[in-house]
C-alpha positions in Angstrom: 16.7 -35.6 -8.7 13.6 -33.6 -9.7 11.5 -35.6 -7.2 13.8 -34.8 -4.4 13.8 -31.1 -5.1 10.1 -31.0 -5.5 9.6 -32.9 -2.3 12.0 -30.6 -0.4 10.1 -27.5 -1.7 6.8 -29.1 -0.8 8.0 -29.7 2.8 9.4 -26.2 3.0 6.1 -24.7 1.9 4.1 -27.0 4.2 6.2 -26.0 7.2 5.7 -22.3 6.5 1.9 -22.5 6.2 1.1 -22.9 9.9 3.3 -19.8 10.7 1.6 -17.8 8.1 -1.9 -18.8 9.3 -1.1 -18.0 12.9 0.4 -14.6 12.2 -2.2 -13.4 9.6 -4.3 -11.5 12.1 -1.3 -9.8 13.6 0.2 -9.1 10.1 -3.1 -7.5 9.0 -3.2 -5.4 12.2 0.4 -4.3 11.7 -0.4 -3.3 8.1 -3.3 -1.1 9.3 -1.0 0.5 11.9 1.7 1.2 9.3 -1.0 2.8 7.1 -2.1 5.0 10.1 1.5 6.1 10.5 1.8 6.9 6.8 -1.4 8.8 6.9 -0.3 10.8 9.9 3.0 11.6 8.1 1.1 12.7 5.0 -1.2 14.9 6.9 1.6 16.5 8.8 0.3 15.2 12.2 3.6 13.5 13.1 6.9 15.2 13.6 10.0 13.5 12.1 11.0 12.3 15.6 7.6 10.8 16.3 7.6 9.1 12.9 11.1 7.6 13.6 10.0 6.3 17.0 6.8 4.8 15.6 8.7 3.2 12.8 11.2 1.7 15.2 8.4 0.3 17.3 6.8 -1.4 14.2 10.2 -2.9 13.4 10.5 -4.3 16.9 7.1 -5.9 16.4 8.3 -7.4 13.1 11.3 -8.9 14.8 9.2 -10.4 17.6 6.9 -12.0 15.1 9.7 -13.5 13.1 11.4 -14.8 16.3 8.1 -16.3 17.5 7.5 -18.0 14.2 11.0 -19.5 13.8 10.0 -22.9 15.2 6.8 -23.1 13.0 4.4 -22.6 15.9 3.4 -19.5 17.7 2.4 -20.3 21.3 -0.4 -18.6 23.2 2.1 -16.7 25.3 4.0 -15.5 22.2 0.8 -14.4 20.6 -0.3 -12.5 23.7 3.1 -10.7 23.8 2.8 -9.6 20.2 -0.7 -8.4 20.7 0.3 -6.5 23.7 3.1 -4.8 21.7 0.6 -4.0 19.0 -1.8 -2.5 21.6 0.9 -0.3 22.8 1.9 0.7 19.3 -1.7 1.5 18.5 -2.0 3.8 21.5 1.2 5.5 20.6 0.1 6.1 17.1 -3.2 7.7 18.3 -1.5 9.8 21.0 1.2 11.1 18.7 -1.2 11.8 15.8 -3.5 13.8 18.1 -1.1 15.7 20.4 -1.4 19.0 18.6 2.1 19.0 17.2 1.9 19.5 13.4 4.3 19.9 10.6 3.3 22.8 8.3 
C-alpha cells in the first residue's frame, strides 16, 4: 500500500515539474510586476482605482497561466499570449505609476 501511495505521489510531482519549469520565467516576471504595483501603492503613486485595475489584470494573468498549464505543457502560442498579457500589464503599471495622480 505504501508503495502505491509513494508511486502515485512521485507521478504527481513528475507531471507538475514540466509545468513549473515552463512557467518559471513568467512567474518571476509576474512577481516583479506585483512588487512594482506594491511599491507604487506604498509611494502613493497609484490611486485606489488604479490599484484595483492593476490587481485584476494580474489576476487574469494568473488564471491564464493556470489554464495553459492544466495539460502539463504550455505551447508556444500559449506562452506568447501570456507574455503579451504581461507586456500590457507592465505598460499599464508604468503609465499609471507615472501619470501625475498621487495619493497624499
